[in-house]
N, CA, C, O and the ligand as a Tripos MOL2 file, in Angstrom:
@<TRIPOS>MOLECULE
protein
  269   267    68     0     0
PROTEIN
NO_CHARGES

@<TRIPOS>ATOM
      1 N         -43.1520    2.9680   36.7550 N.3       1 MET1
      2 CA        -43.1430    4.2140   35.9720 C.3       1 MET1
      3 C         -43.9230    3.9730   34.6680 C.2       1 MET1
      4 O         -43.5530    3.1070   33.8750 O.2       1 MET1
      5 N         -44.9880    4.7300   34.4540 N.am      2 ASP2
      6 CA        -45.7550    4.5030   33.2410 C.3       2 ASP2
      7 C         -45.2320    5.3800   32.0970 C.2       2 ASP2
      8 O         -44.3430    6.2130   32.2750 O.2       2 ASP2
      9 N         -45.8160    5.1590   30.9280 N.am      3 THR3
     10 CA        -45.2980    5.8200   29.7340 C.3       3 THR3
     11 C         -45.3280    7.3380   29.8450 C.2       3 THR3
     12 O         -44.3900    8.0160   29.4270 O.2       3 THR3
     13 N         -46.4060    7.8650   30.4090 N.am      4 SER4
     14 CA        -46.5020    9.3210   30.4840 C.3       4 SER4
     15 C         -45.4680    9.8840   31.4420 C.2       4 SER4
     16 O         -44.9710   10.9920   31.2430 O.2       4 SER4
     17 N         -45.1390    9.1200   32.4920 N.am      5 GLU5
     18 CA        -44.1110    9.6090   33.4090 C.3       5 GLU5
     19 C         -42.7400    9.5660   32.7400 C.2       5 GLU5
     20 O         -41.9370   10.4880   32.8850 O.2       5 GLU5
     21 N         -42.4830    8.4860   32.0100 N.am      6 VAL6
     22 CA        -41.2130    8.4070   31.2850 C.3       6 VAL6
     23 C         -41.0980    9.5880   30.3280 C.2       6 VAL6
     24 O         -40.0510   10.2290   30.2350 O.2       6 VAL6
     25 N         -42.1900    9.8640   29.6180 N.am      7 PHE7
     26 CA        -42.2000   10.9850   28.6820 C.3       7 PHE7
     27 C         -41.8520   12.2850   29.3900 C.2       7 PHE7
     28 O         -40.9850   13.0300   28.9340 O.2       7 PHE7
     29 N         -42.5320   12.5650   30.5160 N.am      8 SER8
     30 CA        -42.3190   13.8440   31.1860 C.3       8 SER8
     31 C         -40.9280   13.9320   31.7890 C.2       8 SER8
     32 O         -40.3310   15.0080   31.8330 O.2       8 SER8
     33 N         -40.4090   12.7920   32.2570 N.am      9 ARG9
     34 CA        -39.0550   12.8130   32.8190 C.3       9 ARG9
     35 C         -38.0140   13.1010   31.7450 C.2       9 ARG9
     36 O         -37.0850   13.8780   31.9660 O.2       9 ARG9
     37 N         -38.1710   12.4680   30.5750 N.am     10 ILE10
     38 CA        -37.2090   12.6960   29.4880 C.3      10 ILE10
     39 C         -37.2510   14.1560   29.0490 C.2      10 ILE10
     40 O         -36.2100   14.7840   28.8520 O.2      10 ILE10
     41 N         -38.4570   14.6890   28.8970 N.am     11 VAL11
     42 CA        -38.5850   16.0770   28.4670 C.3      11 VAL11
     43 C         -38.0110   17.0240   29.5290 C.2      11 VAL11
     44 O         -37.3800   18.0270   29.1930 O.2      11 VAL11
     45 N         -38.2340   16.7020   30.8140 N.am     12 ALA12
     46 CA        -37.7160   17.5500   31.8850 C.3      12 ALA12
     47 C         -36.1850   17.5820   31.8640 C.2      12 ALA12
     48 O         -35.5770   18.6350   32.0510 O.2      12 ALA12
     49 N         -35.5720   16.4210   31.6370 N.am     13 ILE13
     50 CA        -34.1040   16.3720   31.5750 C.3      13 ILE13
     51 C         -33.6080   17.2090   30.3970 C.2      13 ILE13
     52 O         -32.6360   17.9570   30.5050 O.2      13 ILE13
     53 N         -34.3010   17.0620   29.2780 N.am     14 TYR14
     54 CA        -33.9310   17.8290   28.0830 C.3      14 TYR14
     55 C         -34.0410   19.3280   28.3500 C.2      14 TYR14
     56 O         -33.1460   20.0930   27.9930 O.2      14 TYR14
     57 N         -35.1450   19.7470   28.9790 N.am     15 GLU15
     58 CA        -35.3590   21.1750   29.2240 C.3      15 GLU15
     59 C         -34.3620   21.7320   30.2270 C.2      15 GLU15
     60 O         -34.0770   22.9300   30.2260 O.2      15 GLU15
     61 N         -33.8250   20.8570   31.0920 N.am     16 ASP16
     62 CA        -32.7840   21.2680   32.0310 C.3      16 ASP16
     63 C         -31.4030   21.2820   31.3920 C.2      16 ASP16
     64 O         -30.4220   21.6530   32.0370 O.2      16 ASP16
     65 N         -31.3230   20.8800   30.1280 N.am     17 GLY17
     66 CA        -30.0420   20.8450   29.4470 C.3      17 GLY17
     67 C         -29.2300   19.6190   29.7950 C.2      17 GLY17
     68 O         -28.0240   19.5780   29.5490 O.2      17 GLY17
     69 N         -29.8750   18.6240   30.3630 N.am     18 GLY18
     70 CA        -29.1710   17.4080   30.7400 C.3      18 GLY18
     71 C         -29.1060   16.4170   29.5930 C.2      18 GLY18
     72 O         -29.6270   16.6580   28.5030 O.2      18 GLY18
     73 N         -28.4550   15.3000   29.8650 N.am     19 VAL19
     74 CA        -28.4060   14.2330   28.8780 C.3      19 VAL19
     75 C         -29.0390   12.9820   29.4890 C.2      19 VAL19
     76 O         -28.9830   12.7580   30.6980 O.2      19 VAL19
     77 N         -29.6400   12.1790   28.6130 N.am     20 VAL20
     78 CA        -30.3040   10.9560   29.0400 C.3      20 VAL20
     79 C         -29.4670    9.7800   28.5520 C.2      20 VAL20
     80 O         -29.2780    9.6120   27.3470 O.2      20 VAL20
     81 N         -28.9600    8.9600   29.4810 N.am     21 PRO21
     82 CA        -28.2210    7.7730   29.0320 C.3      21 PRO21
     83 C         -29.1510    6.8550   28.2440 C.2      21 PRO21
     84 O         -30.2440    6.5250   28.7040 O.2      21 PRO21
     85 N         -28.7140    6.4480   27.0590 N.am     22 ALA22
     86 CA        -29.5320    5.5790   26.2180 C.3      22 ALA22
     87 C         -28.6930    4.3960   25.7780 C.2      22 ALA22
     88 O         -27.5370    4.5570   25.3860 O.2      22 ALA22
     89 N         -29.2740    3.2090   25.8400 N.am     23 CYS23
     90 CA        -28.5380    2.0250   25.4140 C.3      23 CYS23
     91 C         -28.4000    2.0320   23.9020 C.2      23 CYS23
     92 O         -29.3840    2.1300   23.1690 O.2      23 CYS23
     93 N         -27.1640    1.9270   23.4540 N.am     24 ALA24
     94 CA        -26.9070    1.9710   22.0160 C.3      24 ALA24
     95 C         -27.3860    0.7030   21.3280 C.2      24 ALA24
     96 O         -27.5420    0.6830   20.1070 O.2      24 ALA24
     97 N         -27.6230   -0.3560   22.0990 N.am     25 TRP25
     98 CA        -27.9870   -1.6360   21.4900 C.3      25 TRP25
     99 C         -29.4920   -1.8490   21.4240 C.2      25 TRP25
    100 O         -30.0120   -2.2350   20.3780 O.2      25 TRP25
    101 N         -30.2030   -1.6020   22.5290 N.am     26 CYS26
    102 CA        -31.6320   -1.8870   22.5310 C.3      26 CYS26
    103 C         -32.4860   -0.6260   22.5680 C.2      26 CYS26
    104 O         -33.7000   -0.6990   22.3720 O.2      26 CYS26
    105 N         -31.8730    0.5270   22.8150 N.am     27 GLY27
    106 CA        -32.6330    1.7690   22.7540 C.3      27 GLY27
    107 C         -33.3010    2.1960   24.0420 C.2      27 GLY27
    108 O         -33.9410    3.2460   24.0880 O.2      27 GLY27
    109 N         -33.1640    1.3890   25.1040 N.am     28 ARG28
    110 CA        -33.7410    1.8130   26.3770 C.3      28 ARG28
    111 C         -32.9990    3.0470   26.8970 C.2      28 ARG28
    112 O         -31.8330    3.2760   26.5760 O.2      28 ARG28
    113 N         -33.7030    3.8250   27.7010 N.am     29 VAL29
    114 CA        -33.0850    4.9810   28.3400 C.3      29 VAL29
    115 C         -33.1210    4.7770   29.8480 C.2      29 VAL29
    116 O         -33.9810    4.0650   30.3670 O.2      29 VAL29
    117 N         -32.1810    5.4050   30.5500 N.am     30 ARG30
    118 CA        -32.1170    5.2300   31.9950 C.3      30 ARG30
    119 C         -32.7540    6.4090   32.7130 C.2      30 ARG30
    120 O         -32.3490    7.5590   32.5450 O.2      30 ARG30
    121 N         -33.7680    6.0890   33.5210 N.am     31 ILE31
    122 CA        -34.4410    7.0980   34.3460 C.3      31 ILE31
    123 C         -34.3770    6.5820   35.7780 C.2      31 ILE31
    124 O         -34.8910    5.5040   36.0770 O.2      31 ILE31
    125 N         -33.7440    7.3530   36.6640 N.am     32 ASP32
    126 CA        -33.6370    6.9230   38.0640 C.3      32 ASP32
    127 C         -33.0620    5.5050   38.1810 C.2      32 ASP32
    128 O         -33.5730    4.6850   38.9440 O.2      32 ASP32
    129 N         -32.0050    5.2240   37.4250 N.am     33 ASP33
    130 CA        -31.3360    3.9280   37.4910 C.3      33 ASP33
    131 C         -32.2040    2.7640   37.0070 C.2      33 ASP33
    132 O         -31.8900    1.6020   37.2650 O.2      33 ASP33
    133 N         -33.2850    3.0750   36.3110 N.am     34 THR34
    134 CA        -34.1050    2.0350   35.7170 C.3      34 THR34
    135 C         -34.0750    2.2060   34.1980 C.2      34 THR34
    136 O         -34.2670    3.3030   33.6720 O.2      34 THR34
    137 N         -33.8310    1.0990   33.5160 N.am     35 TRP35
    138 CA        -33.7990    1.1670   32.0480 C.3      35 TRP35
    139 C         -35.1940    0.8970   31.5140 C.2      35 TRP35
    140 O         -35.7830   -0.1500   31.7830 O.2      35 TRP35
    141 N         -35.7140    1.8470   30.7590 N.am     36 VAL36
    142 CA        -37.0750    1.7380   30.2400 C.3      36 VAL36
    143 C         -37.0750    2.0310   28.7360 C.2      36 VAL36
    144 O         -36.2070    2.7390   28.2260 O.2      36 VAL36
    145 N         -38.0620    1.4730   28.0460 N.am     37 VAL37
    146 CA        -38.2120    1.7650   26.6230 C.3      37 VAL37
    147 C         -38.8760    3.1330   26.4860 C.2      37 VAL37
    148 O         -39.9820    3.3320   26.9880 O.2      37 VAL37
    149 N         -38.2220    4.0700   25.8200 N.am     38 PRO38
    150 CA        -38.8050    5.4050   25.7180 C.3      38 PRO38
    151 C         -39.9560    5.4300   24.7160 C.2      38 PRO38
    152 O         -39.8780    4.7890   23.6680 O.2      38 PRO38
    153 N         -41.0260    6.1660   25.0290 N.am     39 PRO39
    154 CA        -42.0900    6.3260   24.0390 C.3      39 PRO39
    155 C         -41.5540    7.1380   22.8550 C.2      39 PRO39
    156 O         -40.8280    8.1130   23.0490 O.2      39 PRO39
    157 N         -41.9090    6.7350   21.6330 N.am     40 PRO40
    158 CA        -41.4010    7.4550   20.4570 C.3      40 PRO40
    159 C         -41.6810    8.9400   20.5140 C.2      40 PRO40
    160 O         -40.8780    9.7410   20.0370 O.2      40 PRO40
    161 N         -42.8170    9.3230   21.0960 N.am     41 ALA41
    162 CA        -43.1560   10.7460   21.1750 C.3      41 ALA41
    163 C         -42.1280   11.5230   21.9900 C.2      41 ALA41
    164 O         -41.8700   12.6960   21.7220 O.2      41 ALA41
    165 N         -41.5410   10.8580   22.9910 N.am     42 ALA42
    166 CA        -40.5430   11.5360   23.8120 C.3      42 ALA42
    167 C         -39.2930   11.8330   22.9870 C.2      42 ALA42
    168 O         -38.6780   12.8910   23.1220 O.2      42 ALA42
    169 N         -38.9330   10.8790   22.1310 N.am     43 LEU43
    170 CA        -37.7340   11.0820   21.3220 C.3      43 LEU43
    171 C         -37.9640   12.1620   20.2740 C.2      43 LEU43
    172 O         -37.0240   12.8220   19.8320 O.2      43 LEU43
    173 N         -39.2260   12.3380   19.8790 N.am     44 GLU44
    174 CA        -39.5310   13.4010   18.9160 C.3      44 GLU44
    175 C         -39.5950   14.7580   19.6020 C.2      44 GLU44
    176 O         -39.3870   15.7900   18.9640 O.2      44 GLU44
    177 N         -39.8840   14.7570   20.9080 N.am     45 ALA45
    178 CA        -40.0540   16.0140   21.6330 C.3      45 ALA45
    179 C         -38.7160   16.6300   22.0240 C.2      45 ALA45
    180 O         -38.6380   17.8190   22.3330 O.2      45 ALA45
    181 N         -37.6640   15.8130   22.0080 N.am     46 ILE46
    182 CA        -36.3600   16.3180   22.4170 C.3      46 ILE46
    183 C         -35.4130   16.3190   21.2180 C.2      46 ILE46
    184 O         -35.7040   15.7310   20.1770 O.2      46 ILE46
    185 N         -34.2990   16.9770   21.3850 N.am     47 ASP47
    186 CA        -33.2500   16.9260   20.3770 C.3      47 ASP47
    187 C         -32.4390   15.6660   20.6610 C.2      47 ASP47
    188 O         -31.3680   15.7140   21.2660 O.2      47 ASP47
    189 N         -32.9840   14.5330   20.2040 N.am     48 ALA48
    190 CA        -32.4400   13.2430   20.6300 C.3      48 ALA48
    191 C         -30.9550   13.1010   20.3170 C.2      48 ALA48
    192 O         -30.2100   12.5110   21.1000 O.2      48 ALA48
    193 N         -30.5260   13.6300   19.1930 N.am     49 ARG49
    194 CA        -29.1230   13.4600   18.8120 C.3      49 ARG49
    195 C         -28.1810   14.0540   19.8600 C.2      49 ARG49
    196 O         -27.1050   13.5160   20.1230 O.2      49 ARG49
    197 N         -28.6100   15.1820   20.4560 N.am     50 ASN50
    198 CA        -27.7550   15.8400   21.4350 C.3      50 ASN50
    199 C         -28.1360   15.5320   22.8740 C.2      50 ASN50
    200 O         -27.3680   15.8150   23.7940 O.2      50 ASN50
    201 N         -29.3020   14.9630   23.0750 N.am     51 THR51
    202 CA        -29.7800   14.7330   24.4340 C.3      51 THR51
    203 C         -29.5020   13.3110   24.8970 C.2      51 THR51
    204 O         -29.3010   13.0780   26.0880 O.2      51 THR51
    205 N         -29.4880   12.3610   23.9740 N.am     52 LEU52
    206 CA        -29.2190   10.9860   24.3620 C.3      52 LEU52
    207 C         -27.7170   10.7420   24.4130 C.2      52 LEU52
    208 O         -26.9880   11.0630   23.4750 O.2      52 LEU52
    209 N         -27.2720   10.1720   25.5220 N.am     53 SER53
    210 CA        -25.8620    9.8410   25.6930 C.3      53 SER53
    211 C         -25.7120    8.3360   25.5310 C.2      53 SER53
    212 O         -26.2260    7.5660   26.3430 O.2      53 SER53
    213 N         -25.0180    7.9220   24.4980 N.am     54 HIS54
    214 CA        -24.9180    6.4910   24.2390 C.3      54 HIS54
    215 C         -24.2230    5.7640   25.3820 C.2      54 HIS54
    216 O         -23.1270    6.1190   25.8160 O.2      54 HIS54
    217 N         -24.9110    4.7370   25.8420 N.am     55 SER55
    218 CA        -24.4330    3.9460   26.9570 C.3      55 SER55
    219 C         -24.8490    2.5030   26.6930 C.2      55 SER55
    220 O         -25.1650    2.1350   25.5610 O.2      55 SER55
    221 N         -24.8470    1.6930   27.7420 N.am     56 MET56
    222 CA        -25.2690    0.3000   27.5910 C.3      56 MET56
    223 C         -26.0650   -0.0990   28.8230 C.2      56 MET56
    224 O         -25.6310    0.1340   29.9520 O.2      56 MET56
    225 N         -27.2310   -0.7010   28.6050 N.am     57 CYS57
    226 CA        -28.0630   -1.0660   29.7470 C.3      57 CYS57
    227 C         -27.5330   -2.3510   30.3950 C.2      57 CYS57
    228 O         -26.7040   -3.0680   29.8350 O.2      57 CYS57
    229 N         -28.0470   -2.6030   31.5910 N.am     58 ASP58
    230 CA        -27.5620   -3.7630   32.3290 C.3      58 ASP58
    231 C         -27.7850   -5.0700   31.5730 C.2      58 ASP58
    232 O         -26.9290   -5.9540   31.5830 O.2      58 ASP58
    233 N         -28.9400   -5.1870   30.9160 N.am     59 ALA59
    234 CA        -29.2520   -6.4270   30.1990 C.3      59 ALA59
    235 C         -28.2700   -6.6430   29.0590 C.2      59 ALA59
    236 O         -27.7580   -7.7480   28.8810 O.2      59 ALA59
    237 N         -28.0050   -5.6120   28.2950 N.am     60 CYS60
    238 CA        -27.0720   -5.7520   27.1760 C.3      60 CYS60
    239 C         -25.6520   -5.9520   27.6840 C.2      60 CYS60
    240 O         -24.8780   -6.6970   27.0820 O.2      60 CYS60
    241 N         -25.3040   -5.2940   28.7860 N.am     61 ALA61
    242 CA        -23.9610   -5.4270   29.3320 C.3      61 ALA61
    243 C         -23.7190   -6.8550   29.8190 C.2      61 ALA61
    244 O         -22.6330   -7.4020   29.6290 O.2      61 ALA61
    245 N         -24.7230   -7.4500   30.4420 N.am     62 SER62
    246 CA        -24.5440   -8.7980   30.9790 C.3      62 SER62
    247 C         -24.5680   -9.8340   29.8670 C.2      62 SER62
    248 O         -23.9830  -10.9090   29.9950 O.2      62 SER62
    249 N         -25.2520   -9.5030   28.7710 N.am     63 ARG63
    250 CA        -25.3080  -10.4200   27.6360 C.3      63 ARG63
    251 C         -24.0160  -10.3600   26.8300 C.2      63 ARG63
    252 O         -23.6440  -11.3160   26.1490 O.2      63 ARG63
    253 N         -23.3440   -9.2200   26.9200 N.am     64 GLY64
    254 CA        -22.1440   -9.0280   26.1290 C.3      64 GLY64
    255 C         -22.5030   -8.3070   24.8470 C.2      64 GLY64
    256 O         -23.3500   -8.7660   24.0810 O.2      64 GLY64
    257 N         -21.8600   -7.1860   24.6200 N.am     65 ALA65
    258 CA        -22.1780   -6.4080   23.4360 C.3      65 ALA65
    259 C         -21.6520   -7.1030   22.1880 C.2      65 ALA65
    260 O         -20.5870   -7.7200   22.2080 O.2      65 ALA65
    261 N         -22.4090   -6.9960   21.1070 N.am     66 PRO66
    262 CA        -21.8900   -7.5210   19.8390 C.3      66 PRO66
    263 C         -20.6580   -6.7420   19.4120 C.2      66 PRO66
    264 O         -20.5690   -5.5360   19.6440 O.2      66 PRO66
    265 N         -19.7270   -7.4140   18.8020 N.am     67 ALA67
    266 CA        -18.4700   -6.7690   18.4190 C.3      67 ALA67
    267 C         -18.7440   -5.7230   17.3440 C.2      67 ALA67
    268 O         -17.8180   -5.0590   16.8780 O.2      67 ALA67
    269 ZN        -29.6840   -2.4790   26.0640 Zn       68 ZN68
@<TRIPOS>BOND
     1     1     2 1
     2     2     3 1
     3     3     4 2
     4     3     5 am
     5     5     6 1
     6     6     7 1
     7     7     8 2
     8     7     9 am
     9     9    10 1
    10    10    11 1
    11    11    12 2
    12    11    13 am
    13    13    14 1
    14    14    15 1
    15    15    16 2
    16    15    17 am
    17    17    18 1
    18    18    19 1
    19    19    20 2
    20    19    21 am
    21    21    22 1
    22    22    23 1
    23    23    24 2
    24    23    25 am
    25    25    26 1
    26    26    27 1
    27    27    28 2
    28    27    29 am
    29    29    30 1
    30    30    31 1
    31    31    32 2
    32    31    33 am
    33    33    34 1
    34    34    35 1
    35    35    36 2
    36    35    37 am
    37    37    38 1
    38    38    39 1
    39    39    40 2
    40    39    41 am
    41    41    42 1
    42    42    43 1
    43    43    44 2
    44    43    45 am
    45    45    46 1
    46    46    47 1
    47    47    48 2
    48    47    49 am
    49    49    50 1
    50    50    51 1
    51    51    52 2
    52    51    53 am
    53    53    54 1
    54    54    55 1
    55    55    56 2
    56    55    57 am
    57    57    58 1
    58    58    59 1
    59    59    60 2
    60    59    61 am
    61    61    62 1
    62    62    63 1
    63    63    64 2
    64    63    65 am
    65    65    66 1
    66    66    67 1
    67    67    68 2
    68    67    69 am
    69    69    70 1
    70    70    71 1
    71    71    72 2
    72    71    73 am
    73    73    74 1
    74    74    75 1
    75    75    76 2
    76    75    77 am
    77    77    78 1
    78    78    79 1
    79    79    80 2
    80    79    81 am
    81    81    82 1
    82    82    83 1
    83    83    84 2
    84    83    85 am
    85    85    86 1
    86    86    87 1
    87    87    88 2
    88    87    89 am
    89    89    90 1
    90    90    91 1
    91    91    92 2
    92    91    93 am
    93    93    94 1
    94    94    95 1
    95    95    96 2
    96    95    97 am
    97    97    98 1
    98    98    99 1
    99    99   100 2
   100    99   101 am
   101   101   102 1
   102   102   103 1
   103   103   104 2
   104   103   105 am
   105   105   106 1
   106   106   107 1
   107   107   108 2
   108   107   109 am
   109   109   110 1
   110   110   111 1
   111   111   112 2
   112   111   113 am
   113   113   114 1
   114   114   115 1
   115   115   116 2
   116   115   117 am
   117   117   118 1
   118   118   119 1
   119   119   120 2
   120   119   121 am
   121   121   122 1
   122   122   123 1
   123   123   124 2
   124   123   125 am
   125   125   126 1
   126   126   127 1
   127   127   128 2
   128   127   129 am
   129   129   130 1
   130   130   131 1
   131   131   132 2
   132   131   133 am
   133   133   134 1
   134   134   135 1
   135   135   136 2
   136   135   137 am
   137   137   138 1
   138   138   139 1
   139   139   140 2
   140   139   141 am
   141   141   142 1
   142   142   143 1
   143   143   144 2
   144   143   145 am
   145   145   146 1
   146   146   147 1
   147   147   148 2
   148   147   149 am
   149   149   150 1
   150   150   151 1
   151   151   152 2
   152   151   153 am
   153   153   154 1
   154   154   155 1
   155   155   156 2
   156   155   157 am
   157   157   158 1
   158   158   159 1
   159   159   160 2
   160   159   161 am
   161   161   162 1
   162   162   163 1
   163   163   164 2
   164   163   165 am
   165   165   166 1
   166   166   167 1
   167   167   168 2
   168   167   169 am
   169   169   170 1
   170   170   171 1
   171   171   172 2
   172   171   173 am
   173   173   174 1
   174   174   175 1
   175   175   176 2
   176   175   177 am
   177   177   178 1
   178   178   179 1
   179   179   180 2
   180   179   181 am
   181   181   182 1
   182   182   183 1
   183   183   184 2
   184   183   185 am
   185   185   186 1
   186   186   187 1
   187   187   188 2
   188   187   189 am
   189   189   190 1
   190   190   191 1
   191   191   192 2
   192   191   193 am
   193   193   194 1
   194   194   195 1
   195   195   196 2
   196   195   197 am
   197   197   198 1
   198   198   199 1
   199   199   200 2
   200   199   201 am
   201   201   202 1
   202   202   203 1
   203   203   204 2
   204   203   205 am
   205   205   206 1
   206   206   207 1
   207   207   208 2
   208   207   209 am
   209   209   210 1
   210   210   211 1
   211   211   212 2
   212   211   213 am
   213   213   214 1
   214   214   215 1
   215   215   216 2
   216   215   217 am
   217   217   218 1
   218   218   219 1
   219   219   220 2
   220   219   221 am
   221   221   222 1
   222   222   223 1
   223   223   224 2
   224   223   225 am
   225   225   226 1
   226   226   227 1
   227   227   228 2
   228   227   229 am
   229   229   230 1
   230   230   231 1
   231   231   232 2
   232   231   233 am
   233   233   234 1
   234   234   235 1
   235   235   236 2
   236   235   237 am
   237   237   238 1
   238   238   239 1
   239   239   240 2
   240   239   241 am
   241   241   242 1
   242   242   243 1
   243   243   244 2
   244   243   245 am
   245   245   246 1
   246   246   247 1
   247   247   248 2
   248   247   249 am
   249   249   250 1
   250   250   251 1
   251   251   252 2
   252   251   253 am
   253   253   254 1
   254   254   255 1
   255   255   256 2
   256   255   257 am
   257   257   258 1
   258   258   259 1
   259   259   260 2
   260   259   261 am
   261   261   262 1
   262   262   263 1
   263   263   264 2
   264   263   265 am
   265   265   266 1
   266   266   267 1
   267   267   268 2
@<TRIPOS>SUBSTRUCTURE
     1 MET1         2 RESIDUE 1 A MET
     2 ASP2         6 RESIDUE 1 A ASP
     3 THR3        10 RESIDUE 1 A THR
     4 SER4        14 RESIDUE 1 A SER
     5 GLU5        18 RESIDUE 1 A GLU
     6 VAL6        22 RESIDUE 1 A VAL
     7 PHE7        26 RESIDUE 1 A PHE
     8 SER8        30 RESIDUE 1 A SER
     9 ARG9        34 RESIDUE 1 A ARG
    10 ILE10       38 RESIDUE 1 A ILE
    11 VAL11       42 RESIDUE 1 A VAL
    12 ALA12       46 RESIDUE 1 A ALA
    13 ILE13       50 RESIDUE 1 A ILE
    14 TYR14       54 RESIDUE 1 A TYR
    15 GLU15       58 RESIDUE 1 A GLU
    16 ASP16       62 RESIDUE 1 A ASP
    17 GLY17       66 RESIDUE 1 A GLY
    18 GLY18       70 RESIDUE 1 A GLY
    19 VAL19       74 RESIDUE 1 A VAL
    20 VAL20       78 RESIDUE 1 A VAL
    21 PRO21       82 RESIDUE 1 A PRO
    22 ALA22       86 RESIDUE 1 A ALA
    23 CYS23       90 RESIDUE 1 A CYS
    24 ALA24       94 RESIDUE 1 A ALA
    25 TRP25       98 RESIDUE 1 A TRP
    26 CYS26      102 RESIDUE 1 A CYS
    27 GLY27      106 RESIDUE 1 A GLY
    28 ARG28      110 RESIDUE 1 A ARG
    29 VAL29      114 RESIDUE 1 A VAL
    30 ARG30      118 RESIDUE 1 A ARG
    31 ILE31      122 RESIDUE 1 A ILE
    32 ASP32      126 RESIDUE 1 A ASP
    33 ASP33      130 RESIDUE 1 A ASP
    34 THR34      134 RESIDUE 1 A THR
    35 TRP35      138 RESIDUE 1 A TRP
    36 VAL36      142 RESIDUE 1 A VAL
    37 VAL37      146 RESIDUE 1 A VAL
    38 PRO38      150 RESIDUE 1 A PRO
    39 PRO39      154 RESIDUE 1 A PRO
    40 PRO40      158 RESIDUE 1 A PRO
    41 ALA41      162 RESIDUE 1 A ALA
    42 ALA42      166 RESIDUE 1 A ALA
    43 LEU43      170 RESIDUE 1 A LEU
    44 GLU44      174 RESIDUE 1 A GLU
    45 ALA45      178 RESIDUE 1 A ALA
    46 ILE46      182 RESIDUE 1 A ILE
    47 ASP47      186 RESIDUE 1 A ASP
    48 ALA48      190 RESIDUE 1 A ALA
    49 ARG49      194 RESIDUE 1 A ARG
    50 ASN50      198 RESIDUE 1 A ASN
    51 THR51      202 RESIDUE 1 A THR
    52 LEU52      206 RESIDUE 1 A LEU
    53 SER53      210 RESIDUE 1 A SER
    54 HIS54      214 RESIDUE 1 A HIS
    55 SER55      218 RESIDUE 1 A SER
    56 MET56      222 RESIDUE 1 A MET
    57 CYS57      226 RESIDUE 1 A CYS
    58 ASP58      230 RESIDUE 1 A ASP
    59 ALA59      234 RESIDUE 1 A ALA
    60 CYS60      238 RESIDUE 1 A CYS
    61 ALA61      242 RESIDUE 1 A ALA
    62 SER62      246 RESIDUE 1 A SER
    63 ARG63      250 RESIDUE 1 A ARG
    64 GLY64      254 RESIDUE 1 A GLY
    65 ALA65      258 RESIDUE 1 A ALA
    66 PRO66      262 RESIDUE 1 A PRO
    67 ALA67      266 RESIDUE 1 A ALA
    68 ZN68       269 GROUP 0 **** ****
């Protein structure tokens, strides 16, 4: 998945009124069960505060979250 696809997927979810799971620790977002770094433009294009759902990616979960 390239950057432009990630961008369009995030915007599509936002326009559908959905939420995008986002790792609270590293900032990756989950698209189709894959954690990817979102392009900054995508976060500016959506209402990130209401569209991102704080979660934890597999890498951070396996590492153990900081207390
Ligand atoms: Zn993470």
